[in-house]
C-alpha positions as CSV (number, residue, x, y, z in Angstrom):
1,M,-14.8,-42.5,30.1
2,P,-18.5,-43.5,29.6
3,R,-19.1,-46.4,27.3
4,T,-22.1,-47.3,25.1
5,V,-23.5,-50.7,25.7
6,I,-26.1,-52.1,23.2
7,V,-27.9,-55.3,24.1
8,G,-29.6,-57.7,21.7
9,D,-33.1,-59.2,22.1
10,V,-33.7,-60.1,25.7
11,H,-37.2,-61.7,25.5
12,G,-37.7,-61.8,29.3
13,C,-34.3,-63.5,30.0
14,L,-33.6,-61.6,33.2
15,R,-30.9,-63.8,34.7
16,E,-28.9,-63.8,31.5
17,L,-29.3,-60.0,31.2
18,E,-28.0,-59.6,34.8
19,E,-25.1,-61.9,34.1
20,L,-24.3,-60.1,30.8
21,L,-24.3,-56.7,32.5
22,G,-22.0,-58.1,35.2
23,H,-19.5,-59.3,32.6
24,V,-19.7,-55.9,30.9
25,G,-19.0,-54.2,34.2
26,L,-21.8,-51.7,33.7
27,D,-21.5,-48.6,35.9
28,G,-23.3,-45.4,36.4
29,D,-21.4,-43.5,33.7
30,D,-22.2,-46.0,30.9
31,N,-25.1,-45.5,28.5
32,L,-27.3,-48.6,28.1
33,Y,-29.4,-49.3,25.0
34,F,-31.5,-52.2,23.8
35,V,-32.5,-53.1,20.2
36,G,-36.1,-54.2,21.2
37,D,-38.0,-57.3,22.0
38,L,-37.5,-57.0,25.8
39,V,-40.7,-58.9,26.2
40,A,-42.4,-62.3,25.7
41,R,-41.4,-65.9,25.2
42,G,-38.9,-65.9,28.1
43,P,-39.4,-66.4,31.9
44,D,-39.5,-62.9,33.3
45,T,-40.6,-60.0,31.1
46,R,-41.7,-57.9,34.1
47,G,-38.3,-58.3,35.8
48,V,-36.6,-57.2,32.6
49,L,-38.8,-54.1,32.2
50,A,-38.2,-53.2,35.9
51,L,-34.4,-53.5,35.4
52,V,-34.5,-51.4,32.2
53,R,-36.4,-48.7,34.1
54,R,-34.1,-48.8,37.1
55,L,-31.0,-48.4,34.9
56,G,-32.5,-45.6,32.9
57,A,-31.8,-47.4,29.6
58,V,-33.3,-46.6,26.2
59,A,-34.9,-49.4,24.1
60,V,-36.2,-49.2,20.6
61,R,-39.5,-50.9,19.9
62,G,-39.4,-54.5,18.8
63,N,-42.0,-56.4,16.9
64,H,-43.3,-58.0,20.1
65,E,-43.7,-54.7,21.9
66,H,-45.4,-53.3,18.7
67,K,-47.7,-56.3,18.6
68,L,-48.8,-55.9,22.2
69,L,-49.4,-52.2,21.8
70,G,-51.4,-52.8,18.6
71,Y,-53.6,-55.3,20.4
72,V,-54.3,-53.0,23.3
73,N,-55.0,-50.1,20.9
74,N,-57.4,-52.3,18.9
75,R,-59.3,-53.3,22.0
76,R,-59.8,-49.5,22.7
77,G,-61.2,-49.1,19.2
78,Q,-58.0,-47.8,17.7
79,G,-56.1,-49.4,14.8
80,P,-56.5,-52.7,13.0
81,S,-57.1,-56.1,14.6
82,V,-54.0,-57.9,16.0
83,R,-53.9,-61.6,16.7
84,L,-52.0,-62.7,19.8
85,G,-50.9,-66.1,21.0
86,P,-51.5,-67.3,24.6
87,N,-48.2,-66.1,25.9
88,H,-48.8,-62.6,24.7
89,I,-52.4,-62.5,25.9
90,E,-51.2,-63.5,29.3
91,L,-48.7,-60.7,29.2
92,T,-51.4,-58.1,28.5
93,N,-53.0,-59.1,31.8
94,Q,-49.7,-59.0,33.8
95,L,-48.1,-55.8,32.7
96,S,-48.4,-52.8,35.1
97,D,-49.1,-49.2,34.1
98,D,-45.4,-48.5,34.4
99,D,-44.7,-51.4,32.0
100,W,-47.1,-50.1,29.4
101,E,-45.7,-46.6,29.7
102,L,-42.2,-48.0,29.0
103,L,-43.5,-49.8,25.9
104,R,-45.4,-46.8,24.6
105,D,-42.3,-44.6,25.0
106,M,-40.1,-46.9,22.9
107,P,-39.1,-45.1,19.7
108,L,-39.0,-47.0,16.4
109,W,-35.3,-46.0,16.0
110,H,-32.7,-44.1,18.0
111,D,-29.6,-42.4,16.7
112,L,-26.2,-42.3,18.5
113,P,-24.4,-39.7,16.5
114,E,-21.3,-39.9,18.6
115,H,-20.8,-43.4,17.2
116,G,-22.4,-42.9,13.8
117,V,-25.0,-45.5,14.8
118,R,-28.7,-45.9,14.3
119,L,-30.5,-48.4,16.5
120,V,-33.5,-50.2,15.1
121,H,-35.1,-53.5,15.9
122,A,-35.3,-55.4,12.7
123,G,-33.7,-53.2,10.0
124,V,-34.2,-50.5,7.5
125,L,-35.4,-50.4,3.9
126,P,-32.3,-49.6,1.8
127,G,-32.6,-46.4,-0.1
128,V,-35.6,-45.1,1.9
129,A,-35.4,-42.5,4.7
130,V,-36.1,-44.1,8.0
131,E,-38.8,-41.5,8.8
132,D,-40.6,-42.5,5.6
133,T,-40.4,-46.2,6.4
134,D,-43.5,-48.3,7.5
135,P,-43.1,-49.2,11.2
136,N,-43.9,-52.8,10.3
137,I,-40.8,-52.9,8.2
138,L,-38.6,-51.4,10.9
139,T,-39.9,-54.0,13.3
140,T,-40.0,-57.1,11.1
141,I,-37.8,-56.9,8.0
142,R,-35.3,-59.7,7.5
143,A,-34.5,-59.8,3.9
144,I,-34.9,-58.3,0.4
145,T,-36.5,-60.6,-2.2
146,P,-35.0,-61.1,-5.7
147,H,-37.6,-58.6,-6.8
148,G,-36.2,-55.9,-4.4
149,E,-39.1,-56.1,-2.0
150,P,-38.8,-56.2,1.8
151,T,-39.8,-59.4,3.5
152,A,-40.2,-60.6,7.1
153,T,-39.1,-64.1,6.1
154,R,-35.6,-65.3,5.2
155,G,-36.5,-65.8,1.6
156,G,-33.9,-63.5,0.0
157,D,-30.7,-61.6,0.8
158,P,-30.4,-60.2,4.3
159,W,-31.3,-56.5,4.0
160,G,-27.9,-55.5,5.4
161,R,-26.2,-56.7,2.2
162,W,-28.2,-54.1,0.3
163,Y,-27.8,-51.2,2.8
164,R,-25.2,-48.5,2.4
165,G,-24.7,-46.0,5.3
166,P,-24.0,-43.9,7.0
167,P,-25.3,-44.4,9.6
168,H,-24.2,-47.8,10.7
169,V,-27.3,-49.7,11.8
170,V,-27.2,-52.0,14.8
171,F,-30.2,-54.3,15.0
172,G,-31.7,-57.4,16.4
173,H,-34.8,-59.6,15.5
174,N,-33.2,-62.0,13.1
175,A,-31.9,-64.6,15.6
176,L,-28.7,-66.4,14.4
177,M,-26.0,-68.3,16.2
178,H,-23.5,-65.7,15.2
179,P,-23.6,-62.0,14.8
180,Q,-24.9,-60.8,11.4
181,L,-22.0,-58.7,10.0
182,H,-22.2,-56.3,7.0
183,A,-20.2,-53.3,6.0
184,W,-22.9,-50.9,7.3
185,A,-25.1,-53.1,9.6
186,T,-24.5,-55.3,12.6
187,G,-27.1,-57.8,13.9
188,I,-26.7,-58.8,17.6
189,D,-29.7,-61.1,18.2
190,L,-28.0,-64.5,19.1
191,G,-31.3,-66.2,20.1
192,C,-31.0,-66.2,23.9
193,V,-34.6,-67.2,24.5
194,Y,-34.1,-70.1,22.0
195,G,-31.1,-71.5,23.9
196,G,-28.5,-69.4,22.2
197,F,-26.7,-66.4,23.6
198,L,-27.4,-62.9,24.9
199,A,-25.0,-60.4,23.3
200,A,-23.8,-56.8,24.0
201,L,-21.9,-54.5,21.7
202,V,-19.7,-52.3,23.8
203,L,-18.3,-49.1,22.3
204,E,-15.8,-46.8,23.9
205,R,-16.5,-43.0,23.9
206,D,-16.9,-41.8,20.3
207,Q,-15.8,-45.2,18.9
208,P,-17.5,-46.2,15.6
209,V,-18.6,-49.8,15.2
210,P,-15.5,-51.8,14.3
211,D,-15.1,-53.4,10.9
212,I,-16.1,-57.0,10.3
213,E,-12.6,-58.2,11.2
214,G,-12.5,-56.3,14.5
215,I,-16.1,-56.6,15.8
216,Q,-15.5,-59.6,18.0
217,D,-13.3,-57.6,20.3
218,S,-16.3,-55.3,21.1
219,L,-18.9,-58.1,21.6
220,I,-19.6,-59.8,24.9
221,T,-21.9,-62.8,25.2
222,V,-23.3,-65.1,27.8
223,P,-25.0,-68.4,27.1
224,A,-28.7,-69.0,27.7
225,R,-29.5,-71.0,30.8
226,A,-32.2,-72.9,29.0
227,A,-34.1,-73.0,25.7
228,Y,-37.2,-71.2,27.1
229,Y,-38.9,-71.1,23.7
230,P,-37.3,-74.0,21.7
231,V,-36.9,-73.4,18.0
232,R,-34.0,-74.2,15.8
233,V,-31.8,-71.1,15.4
234,R,-30.0,-70.8,12.1
235,R,-26.2,-70.5,11.9
236,S,-26.1,-68.1,9.0
237,R,-28.2,-65.7,6.8
């Protein structure tokens, strides 16, 4: 039976991705998805993008892809100004036409109705339809402030505590040392590029996301080979 494999933020960590897919035992019948941020900060963005294309995977747009696309659009006279750091500017000069096409084709969210799942990079705004939500929120939200406002910082409650599905949202972006587990949302960015882990959520055919007590049986992780972009990854929140 085909499985659904959902991978957390890769950030150019090609060797870890190959190792993870080896542990998963990915085969041609499985369906492969990514929660965004395939690019930047890690050692081999172009290798990751080439592998994603070769495997026919679907990736939603992360904040790093969104930032690169915004920068290029602005240089063409479209959209607001976007500031990039040296690593991102270097990437804009390295990516091929095929790479850019892959980035442009990334949707902001992707639904997997057979699992009751919605994939999005950072999260959703509780109580607001996803199609009415600002793309910047979908790609950067981390928390809800005490005043009920979305924020890209960790200054408040994780948005997943406020969210009530269905669907169940599987997301990345907010790198922690452990999965972020809520009743209706599961975060699988374990900070690989920062020296943490790369994670995959593996679901059997038509399987919903397991509850908080059972989720570990569906998660496969591999450790990072290095801290390619050293920052301190938080253990909670």
